[in-house]
N, C-alpha and C positions, 0 to 999 in steps of 0.2 A: 342951876344944879340943884336939885332937891336934895340935900343930905340927909333929911330925914326919912326919906323913902329908901334911900340904900340903906341905913342903919336898920330898917325895918326888915328889908329883903335879908341882908346879912345876918340878922338874928334868927331867921327861919332857916338858913343855912348852917348855922354854927349851932343849933340847938342840939342838945346831947339826948335825945329821946331814945329808949330802948328799941333796938332793932329785933324784930322778930326773925329769927331763923328759919328758913324753909327747908324741909327736909327734900333733898334733891336725888336721894337714892330711890330708884323705883326698880323693881325686880320685874325683869322680862318674864311676859307670859309664856308658857311653854305652848299655849296654843294657837301662837302667830304663827301663820304660814303664808308662803307666797307662791301663787302659781302662776306660770306663763301659758298663755292660751298656745293652740296649735298656730294660729296666725302669727303670733309674735316670734315664735320659734322659727318659722318659715322665713317671716321678714329679717330675722338676725342672720339666717344662712345666707339668703340673698344679698344683703349689705356685705357680708362678708365676702361672698364670691366677686361681687363688683368692686371692693377696695383691693383684691388680689389681681385683677386683671389689668393690664397694661392699658392706658389712654390711647396709644397709638399701635395698630397692629403693622409689626415692622414687615412681616411677609407681604402683606398687600401692597405697602408702600413701596417695598422693592421689586414687586412685579410690574408695578406702573410705572415705576423709574425706569425700567428695562425695556417697557414697552415704546414709552416716550423717546428713549435713545435710539431704538430701531425704527421708530417712525410708524410703529403698528398700533398706537394707543388712539383709540376712537370713542369719543362721546356724541351720541345723536344730539342734533340740535334741539329738538323736542325736551330731551331730558336736561339739557342745558337751561334752556329758557324757563322750564317748569322751577328747576333750582334756584334760578335769579329772582322770580316771582315769588316763591316762597319767601327768602329771604328778605324781601322787599316788603312783603306783608308783615313780617313778624318785626320789620324794623331793624335788622341786623346790618 
């Protein structure tokens, strides 16, 4: 271990050089403005509407459950095959 290198580094860290203070106070400009575009406003409204809606539409689920219990629920073979293929292609 090189003690002389340690002493040199230690001397640098322990030096008592005067520290220059930086004036961190900045006055805010009265000319600063923020303007949100119309697209940004519409996007905010859309995101808010989506966040407030339920993920599951209970009314549709209840209607399908009722049809299944009564034996009247029908899904065409083509629609079922199309959904299966879509999910397969997407890797779900």
